[in-house]
C-alpha positions as CSV (number, residue, x, y, z in Angstrom):
1,X,0.0,0.0,0.0
2,X,1.2,3.5,-0.8
3,X,2.7,5.3,2.2
4,X,0.8,8.6,1.7
5,X,-2.5,6.7,1.2
6,X,-2.1,4.9,4.5
7,X,-1.4,8.1,6.3
8,X,-4.4,9.8,4.9
9,X,-6.5,6.7,5.7
10,X,-5.4,6.9,9.3
11,X,-6.4,10.6,9.5
12,X,-9.8,9.7,8.0
13,X,-10.4,7.0,10.6
14,X,-9.6,9.5,13.5
15,X,-12.0,12.2,12.2
16,X,-15.6,11.3,12.9
17,X,-18.2,13.4,11.3
18,X,-22.0,12.9,11.3
19,X,-23.6,11.4,8.2
20,X,-24.3,14.3,5.9
21,X,-27.0,13.9,3.2
22,X,-28.1,16.1,0.3
23,X,-30.5,18.7,1.5
24,X,-29.2,18.9,5.1
25,X,-28.6,22.3,6.6
26,X,-25.2,22.0,8.2
27,X,-22.7,24.1,10.1
28,X,-19.0,23.7,9.2
29,X,-16.4,24.8,11.7
30,X,-13.2,25.7,9.9
31,X,-9.9,27.0,11.2
32,X,-8.9,30.2,9.4
33,X,-5.5,31.7,9.6
34,X,-5.3,35.5,9.3
35,X,-1.7,36.7,9.5
36,X,-0.5,35.3,12.8
37,X,-3.9,34.9,14.4
38,X,-6.0,31.7,14.0
39,X,-9.7,31.6,14.6
40,X,-12.7,29.3,14.0
41,X,-15.2,30.3,11.3
42,X,-18.7,28.9,11.3
43,X,-20.4,28.6,8.0
44,X,-24.0,27.4,7.7
45,X,-25.7,26.4,4.5
46,X,-27.7,23.7,2.5
47,X,-25.7,20.8,1.1
48,X,-26.4,20.7,-2.6
49,X,-23.7,18.1,-3.5
50,X,-21.6,15.5,-1.8
51,X,-18.9,13.9,-3.9
52,X,-16.4,11.0,-3.5
53,X,-18.2,9.4,-0.4
54,X,-15.7,8.5,2.3
55,X,-12.6,8.8,0.2
56,X,-9.7,11.1,1.3
57,X,-10.7,13.6,-1.4
58,X,-14.4,13.7,-0.4
59,X,-16.0,17.2,-0.8
60,X,-19.3,18.9,0.3
61,X,-20.8,21.8,-1.7
62,X,-22.9,24.1,0.4
63,X,-25.1,27.0,-0.7
64,X,-25.5,29.9,1.7
65,X,-26.7,33.5,1.8
66,X,-23.9,36.0,2.3
67,X,-24.5,39.7,2.2
68,X,-27.7,39.3,0.2
69,X,-26.1,37.1,-2.4
70,X,-26.2,33.3,-2.6
71,X,-22.7,31.8,-2.5
72,X,-21.6,28.2,-3.2
73,X,-18.6,26.8,-1.4
74,X,-16.8,23.5,-1.8
75,X,-15.2,22.1,1.3
76,X,-12.9,19.1,1.5
77,X,-14.4,17.0,4.3
78,X,-11.2,15.5,5.7
79,X,-9.1,18.7,5.4
80,X,-7.0,19.6,8.5
81,X,-8.8,23.0,8.5
82,X,-12.2,21.3,9.0
83,X,-12.7,21.0,12.8
84,X,-16.3,19.6,12.9
85,X,-19.5,19.4,11.0
86,X,-23.0,19.7,12.7
87,X,-26.3,18.8,11.1
88,X,-28.7,21.5,12.0
89,X,-31.8,20.0,10.2
90,X,-32.7,17.5,7.6
91,X,-34.8,18.4,4.6
92,X,-36.7,16.1,2.3
93,X,-35.3,15.9,-1.2
94,X,-35.7,13.6,-4.2
95,X,-32.6,14.4,-6.1
96,X,-28.9,13.4,-5.8
97,X,-27.7,16.9,-6.6
98,X,-29.6,20.1,-5.9
99,X,-28.1,22.3,-8.6
100,X,-31.6,23.5,-9.6
101,X,-31.5,25.7,-6.5
102,X,-29.0,27.9,-8.3
103,X,-31.7,29.7,-10.2
104,X,-34.0,30.1,-7.3
105,X,-34.3,32.6,-4.5
106,X,-36.6,33.2,-1.5
107,X,-39.6,31.0,-1.2
108,X,-38.9,29.2,-4.4
109,X,-35.6,27.9,-3.0
110,X,-37.3,26.3,0.1
111,X,-37.1,22.6,0.7
112,X,-39.6,20.5,2.7
113,X,-38.5,19.7,6.2
114,X,-37.9,16.0,6.9
115,X,-39.5,15.6,10.4
116,X,-38.1,12.1,10.9
117,X,-34.6,13.1,9.9
118,X,-34.7,16.0,12.3
119,X,-35.9,13.7,15.1
120,X,-32.9,11.4,14.3
121,X,-30.5,14.4,14.7
122,X,-32.1,15.4,18.0
123,X,-32.0,11.8,19.3
124,X,-28.3,11.6,18.4
125,X,-27.6,14.9,20.3
126,X,-29.5,13.6,23.3
127,X,-27.6,10.3,23.2
128,X,-24.3,12.2,23.2
129,X,-25.4,14.4,26.1
130,X,-26.4,11.3,28.1
131,X,-23.0,9.7,27.4
132,X,-21.2,12.8,28.4
133,X,-23.1,12.9,31.7
134,X,-22.3,9.3,32.4
135,X,-18.6,9.9,31.8
136,X,-18.6,12.8,34.1
137,X,-20.3,10.7,36.8
138,X,-17.8,7.9,36.4
139,X,-14.9,10.4,36.6
140,X,-16.4,11.9,39.8
141,X,-16.7,8.4,41.3
142,X,-13.1,7.6,40.4
143,X,-11.9,10.8,42.0
144,X,-13.9,10.1,45.2
145,X,-12.5,6.6,45.4
146,X,-8.9,7.8,45.1
147,X,-9.7,10.4,47.8
148,X,-11.1,7.8,50.1
149,X,-8.1,5.5,49.6
150,X,-5.6,8.2,50.6
């Protein structure tokens, strides 16, 4: 196996992003370097294309409103600058690519909300919160046990 491919495959396995589908409204947290400073920029938009699946070169195209103009941006999913991806809500679509949204604005560019998909996202968030609380409780117990033994 190629050395560079194995390295990128390892990086992909360490980065865990939620399953992103066409029509989802997502937030992408990206690290941006401006001069010597580095900050996190949050971009929210509708996914209109997802290419190359889970390969190292996978990309997501989002469409968002910026200063009154719709802008499309292509993001490499497994880029070192991509910190995390959040699914805000799921929308019902019947196409693999939503390029037809390019010619639409306002109400004509709306998509139907997928209630079941949104419920799945909320359930996942709740599950993660419960797991985090369990971990905190276990850590507190471990600290208390070490204090008692001393």
